Residue frames as a rotation matrix with the C-alpha (Angstrom) as fourth column:
MET 1
0.715 -0.154 -0.682 -25.63
-0.699 -0.135 -0.702 37.86
0.016 0.979 -0.204 32.31
ALA 2
0.868 -0.456 -0.197 -23.02
0.435 0.889 -0.140 35.12
0.239 0.035 0.970 31.43
ASN 3
0.605 -0.738 -0.297 -19.56
0.083 -0.313 0.946 35.32
-0.792 -0.597 -0.128 32.71
PRO 4
0.729 -0.318 -0.606 -17.28
-0.682 -0.417 -0.601 36.91
-0.062 0.851 -0.521 30.01
ASP 5
-0.306 -0.915 0.264 -14.40
-0.887 0.375 0.270 34.60
-0.346 -0.151 -0.926 31.01
LEU 6
-0.247 0.268 0.931 -16.50
0.036 0.963 -0.267 31.51
-0.968 -0.033 -0.247 30.51
LEU 7
0.774 0.633 -0.029 -17.87
0.023 -0.073 -0.997 32.76
-0.633 0.771 -0.070 27.27
GLU 8
0.365 -0.754 -0.546 -14.36
-0.930 -0.274 -0.244 33.44
0.034 0.597 -0.801 25.81
GLN 9
-0.557 -0.628 0.544 -13.27
-0.601 0.757 0.257 29.96
-0.573 -0.184 -0.799 26.97
LEU 10
0.153 0.716 0.681 -16.25
0.157 0.663 -0.732 28.36
-0.976 0.219 -0.011 25.35
LEU 11
0.904 0.138 -0.405 -15.64
-0.325 -0.394 -0.860 30.24
-0.278 0.909 -0.311 22.10
ASP 12
-0.038 -0.976 -0.216 -11.97
-0.984 0.000 0.177 29.22
-0.173 0.219 -0.960 22.13
GLN 13
-0.509 -0.103 0.855 -12.93
-0.251 0.967 -0.033 25.58
-0.823 -0.232 -0.518 22.62
LEU 14
0.542 0.791 0.283 -15.39
0.143 0.245 -0.959 25.83
-0.828 0.560 0.020 19.80
ALA 15
0.738 -0.330 -0.588 -12.91
-0.667 -0.484 -0.566 27.40
-0.098 0.810 -0.578 17.47
HIS 16
-0.361 -0.895 0.262 -10.38
-0.866 0.426 0.260 24.80
-0.345 -0.133 -0.929 18.27
ALA 17
-0.180 0.436 0.882 -12.82
0.065 0.900 -0.432 22.07
-0.982 -0.021 -0.190 17.64
VAL 18
0.823 0.552 -0.130 -13.82
-0.077 -0.118 -0.990 23.44
-0.562 0.825 -0.055 14.31
SER 19
0.365 -0.764 -0.532 -10.24
-0.931 -0.302 -0.204 23.91
-0.005 0.570 -0.822 13.20
GLN 20
-0.535 -0.512 0.672 -9.44
-0.557 0.812 0.176 20.39
-0.635 -0.280 -0.720 14.21
ARG 21
0.251 0.757 0.604 -12.38
0.180 0.576 -0.797 19.17
-0.951 0.309 0.008 12.31
LEU 22
0.884 0.090 -0.458 -11.35
-0.381 -0.428 -0.820 21.02
-0.270 0.900 -0.344 9.19
VAL 23
-0.094 -0.988 -0.120 -7.78
-0.990 0.080 0.115 19.89
-0.104 0.130 -0.986 9.39
GLY 24
-0.423 0.001 0.906 -8.94
-0.321 0.935 -0.151 16.27
-0.848 -0.354 -0.395 10.04
SER 25
0.659 0.720 0.216 -11.02
-0.002 0.288 -0.957 16.21
-0.752 0.631 0.191 6.84
ARG 26
0.776 -0.340 -0.530 -8.06
-0.621 -0.273 -0.734 16.89
0.105 0.900 -0.424 4.66
ALA 27
-0.259 -0.889 -0.379 -5.36
-0.578 0.457 -0.677 14.80
0.774 0.043 -0.632 6.30
PRO 28
0.375 0.331 -0.866 -5.41
0.343 0.818 0.461 11.81
0.861 -0.470 0.193 8.53
ALA 29
0.815 -0.071 0.575 -5.17
-0.506 -0.570 0.647 12.60
0.283 -0.818 -0.500 12.23
ALA 30
-0.230 -0.966 -0.114 -1.85
-0.655 0.240 -0.716 11.92
0.720 -0.090 -0.689 13.93
LYS 31
0.181 0.207 -0.962 -1.60
0.359 0.896 0.260 8.82
0.916 -0.392 0.088 16.03
PRO 32
0.837 0.066 0.543 -1.71
-0.422 -0.553 0.718 9.64
0.348 -0.831 -0.435 19.72
GLY 33
0.755 -0.612 0.235 1.64
0.015 0.375 0.927 9.39
-0.655 -0.696 0.292 21.49
ARG 34
0.225 -0.681 0.697 3.59
0.944 0.329 0.017 9.82
-0.240 0.654 0.717 18.30
GLY 35
0.308 -0.217 -0.926 5.60
0.025 -0.972 0.236 13.04
-0.951 -0.095 -0.294 17.99
GLY 36
0.980 -0.002 0.197 6.47
0.196 -0.089 -0.977 14.38
0.020 0.996 -0.087 14.63
GLY 37
0.607 -0.795 -0.022 10.06
-0.786 -0.604 0.132 15.15
-0.118 -0.063 -0.991 13.54
LYS 38
0.069 -0.759 -0.647 13.28
-0.676 0.441 -0.590 13.44
0.734 0.478 -0.483 13.23
ARG 39
0.906 0.187 -0.381 13.80
0.106 0.770 0.630 10.07
0.411 -0.610 0.677 15.09
HIS 40
0.151 -0.896 0.419 16.64
-0.899 -0.300 -0.318 10.01
0.411 -0.328 -0.851 17.69
PHE 41
0.744 0.005 -0.668 18.41
0.111 0.985 0.131 6.77
0.659 -0.172 0.732 18.55
SER 42
0.860 -0.461 0.217 20.55
-0.302 -0.119 0.946 6.03
-0.410 -0.879 -0.242 21.40
PRO 43
-0.066 -0.931 -0.359 24.26
-0.997 0.051 0.051 5.18
-0.030 0.362 -0.932 20.73
GLU 44
-0.559 -0.154 0.815 23.49
-0.373 0.924 -0.081 1.66
-0.740 -0.350 -0.574 21.76
ALA 45
0.513 0.784 0.350 20.61
0.116 0.340 -0.933 1.39
-0.850 0.519 0.084 19.27
ILE 46
0.696 -0.285 -0.659 23.02
-0.705 -0.449 -0.549 2.74
-0.139 0.847 -0.513 16.56
ALA 47
-0.368 -0.921 0.125 25.63
-0.901 0.387 0.196 0.36
-0.229 -0.040 -0.973 17.38
ARG 48
-0.247 0.420 0.874 23.12
-0.042 0.896 -0.442 -2.50
-0.968 -0.146 -0.203 17.14
MET 49
0.843 0.518 -0.143 21.78
-0.101 -0.109 -0.989 -1.27
-0.528 0.848 -0.040 13.69
ARG 50
0.285 -0.806 -0.519 25.53
-0.958 -0.218 -0.186 -1.02
0.037 0.550 -0.834 12.40
GLU 51
-0.587 -0.499 0.638 26.26
-0.569 0.814 0.113 -4.51
-0.576 -0.297 -0.762 13.73
GLY 52
0.110 0.732 0.672 23.24
0.160 0.655 -0.739 -5.90
-0.981 0.189 -0.045 12.05
ALA 53
0.841 0.082 -0.535 24.09
-0.478 -0.350 -0.806 -4.16
-0.253 0.933 -0.255 8.80
ARG 54
-0.182 -0.964 -0.195 27.61
-0.976 0.153 0.155 -5.56
-0.119 0.219 -0.968 8.87
ARG 55
-0.504 0.029 0.863 26.26
-0.216 0.963 -0.158 -9.04
-0.836 -0.266 -0.479 9.51
ARG 56
0.618 0.733 0.284 23.73
0.113 0.275 -0.955 -8.83
-0.778 0.622 0.087 6.62
TRP 57
0.615 -0.439 -0.654 26.46
-0.785 -0.416 -0.459 -7.54
-0.070 0.796 -0.601 4.23
ALA 58
-0.531 -0.812 0.244 28.88
-0.797 0.576 0.181 -10.34
-0.287 -0.099 -0.953 5.43
HIS 59
-0.099 0.547 0.832 26.09
-0.017 0.835 -0.551 -12.90
-0.995 -0.068 -0.073 4.93
LYS 60
0.841 0.490 -0.230 25.50
-0.196 -0.120 -0.973 -11.61
-0.505 0.863 -0.004 1.45
ARG 61
0.284 -0.828 -0.484 29.22
-0.951 -0.177 -0.255 -11.66
0.125 0.532 -0.837 0.58
GLY 62
0.764 0.005 -0.645 29.48
-0.029 0.999 -0.027 -15.15
0.644 0.039 0.764 2.06
GLY 63
-0.340 -0.939 -0.045 32.09
0.117 0.005 -0.993 -14.13
0.933 -0.343 0.109 4.79
SER 64
-0.058 0.242 -0.969 32.07
0.993 0.117 -0.030 -13.25
0.106 -0.963 -0.247 8.41
ALA 65
0.879 0.476 -0.027 31.21
0.471 -0.859 0.202 -9.88
0.073 -0.191 -0.979 10.02
ALA 66
0.563 -0.706 -0.430 34.87
0.004 -0.518 0.855 -9.18
-0.827 -0.483 -0.288 10.89
PRO 67
0.959 -0.223 -0.174 36.83
-0.220 -0.205 -0.954 -7.74
0.177 0.953 -0.245 7.99
ALA 68
0.468 -0.842 0.268 40.29
0.108 0.356 0.928 -9.19
-0.877 -0.405 0.258 7.40
ALA 69
0.242 -0.464 -0.852 42.91
-0.892 -0.453 -0.007 -8.13
-0.383 0.761 -0.524 4.87
ALA 70
-0.731 -0.600 0.325 44.05
-0.470 0.788 0.397 -11.77
-0.495 0.137 -0.858 4.55
LYS 71
-0.344 0.731 0.590 40.52
0.413 0.682 -0.604 -12.88
-0.843 0.036 -0.536 3.64
ALA 72
0.185 0.462 -0.868 40.02
-0.482 -0.727 -0.490 -10.23
-0.856 0.509 0.088 0.88
ALA 73
-0.566 -0.419 -0.709 41.68
-0.811 0.132 0.569 -12.02
-0.145 0.898 -0.415 -1.96
PRO 74
-0.967 0.230 0.111 39.95
0.238 0.969 0.063 -15.46
-0.093 0.088 -0.992 -1.43
ALA 75
-0.257 0.956 -0.141 36.62
0.409 -0.025 -0.912 -13.81
-0.876 -0.292 -0.385 -0.91
LYS 76
-0.100 0.087 -0.991 37.00
-0.738 -0.674 0.015 -11.77
-0.667 0.733 0.131 -4.15
ALA 77
-0.817 -0.250 -0.519 37.75
-0.554 0.590 0.588 -14.95
0.159 0.768 -0.620 -6.09
ALA 78
-0.767 0.626 0.139 34.77
0.511 0.727 -0.459 -16.78
-0.389 -0.281 -0.877 -4.38
ARG 79
-0.059 0.789 -0.612 32.49
-0.133 -0.614 -0.778 -13.94
-0.989 0.035 0.141 -5.33
LYS 80
-0.350 -0.119 -0.929 33.74
-0.906 -0.208 0.368 -14.02
-0.237 0.971 -0.035 -8.96
ALA 81
-0.979 -0.072 -0.192 33.24
-0.132 0.938 0.320 -17.85
0.157 0.338 -0.928 -9.07
ARG 82
-0.586 0.810 -0.020 29.80
0.522 0.358 -0.775 -17.59
-0.621 -0.464 -0.632 -7.51
LYS 83
-0.344 0.408 -0.846 28.69
-0.500 -0.842 -0.203 -14.88
-0.795 0.353 0.494 -9.90
GLY 84
-0.132 0.271 0.954 28.50
0.536 0.829 -0.161 -17.15
-0.834 0.490 -0.254 -12.75
GLY 85
0.827 0.554 -0.096 27.26
0.208 -0.461 -0.863 -16.14
-0.522 0.694 -0.496 -16.23
GLY 86
-0.094 -0.866 -0.491 29.69
-0.368 -0.428 0.825 -14.29
-0.925 0.258 -0.278 -18.46
MET 87
0.898 0.235 -0.372 30.66
-0.418 0.191 -0.888 -15.05
-0.138 0.953 0.270 -22.12
SER 88
0.381 -0.784 0.490 33.36
0.559 0.617 0.553 -17.35
-0.736 0.063 0.674 -23.43
ALA 89
-0.346 -0.690 -0.636 36.01
-0.260 -0.580 0.772 -16.02
-0.902 0.432 0.021 -25.72
GLU 90
-0.862 0.068 0.503 34.50
0.452 0.552 0.700 -18.14
-0.230 0.831 -0.507 -28.47
GLY 91
0.186 0.982 0.021 31.00
0.943 -0.173 -0.284 -16.56
-0.276 0.073 -0.958 -28.02
ALA 92
0.346 -0.067 -0.936 32.46
0.123 -0.985 0.116 -13.12
-0.930 -0.156 -0.333 -28.09
ALA 93
-0.707 -0.680 -0.196 34.36
-0.163 -0.113 0.980 -13.85
-0.688 0.725 -0.031 -31.24
ARG 94
-0.617 0.526 0.585 31.24
0.782 0.492 0.383 -14.98
-0.086 0.693 -0.715 -32.93
ILE 95
0.482 0.733 -0.480 29.41
0.711 -0.647 -0.274 -11.89
-0.511 -0.209 -0.834 -31.92
ARG 96
-0.053 -0.614 -0.788 32.19
-0.159 -0.774 0.613 -9.71
-0.986 0.158 -0.057 -33.27
ALA 97
-0.898 -0.279 0.340 32.21
0.248 0.318 0.915 -11.49
-0.364 0.906 -0.216 -36.54
ALA 98
-0.103 0.945 0.312 28.44
0.985 0.141 -0.103 -11.18
-0.141 0.296 -0.945 -36.91
GLN 99
0.496 0.320 -0.807 28.62
0.406 -0.907 -0.110 -7.47
-0.767 -0.274 -0.580 -36.06
LYS 100
-0.494 -0.734 -0.466 31.43
-0.210 -0.419 0.883 -6.92
-0.844 0.534 0.053 -38.57
ALA 101
-0.751 0.257 0.608 29.36
0.643 0.497 0.583 -8.66
-0.152 0.829 -0.539 -41.19
ARG 102
0.303 0.939 -0.159 26.39
0.895 -0.338 -0.292 -6.41
-0.328 -0.054 -0.943 -40.43
TRP 103
0.357 -0.230 -0.905 28.44
-0.059 -0.973 0.224 -3.23
-0.932 -0.027 -0.361 -40.77
ALA 104
-0.761 -0.644 0.072 30.06
-0.002 0.115 0.993 -4.48
-0.649 0.756 -0.089 -43.91
LYS 105
-0.361 0.764 0.534 26.55
0.930 0.334 0.152 -5.06
-0.062 0.552 -0.832 -45.39
TRP 106
0.533 0.616 -0.580 25.39
0.644 -0.740 -0.194 -1.70
-0.548 -0.271 -0.791 -44.27
ARG 107
-0.150 -0.751 -0.642 28.46
-0.113 -0.632 0.766 0.03
-0.982 0.188 0.010 -45.80
LYS 108
-0.876 -0.188 0.444 27.96
0.363 0.349 0.864 -1.71
-0.318 0.918 -0.237 -49.06
ALA 109
0.006 0.951 0.308 24.29
1.000 -0.012 0.018 -0.76
0.021 0.308 -0.951 -49.17
ASN 110
0.779 0.340 -0.527 25.05
0.419 -0.908 0.033 2.91
-0.467 -0.246 -0.849 -48.31
ALA 111
-0.310 -0.950 -0.021 28.08
0.560 -0.201 0.804 3.30
-0.768 0.238 0.594 -50.46
LYS 112
0.523 0.488 -0.699 28.00
-0.165 -0.747 -0.644 6.12
-0.836 0.452 -0.310 -53.01
């Protein structure tokens, strides 16, 4: 008769293969060599990521990566000038006047 240990080993392998097959049909198989869970970065890698983020923000702001208190006021003025758009006082006055006229018309129509 067959060796009981060999038989158990074969049954375990078969059960494992079947369970892997069932799991694989519902979800994509994990890539080999990739562990799950949270990624851990070395302190050097974190420092490089921080420096890159500082440089990107500095580029977006139009300045350098080194923050300086003396540069804060001119940088703020430059951002405001670069932003553009906005509304003139004359345009705002026209909108206010038109809105007042609309409300006056509505009040007159709904007066009792």
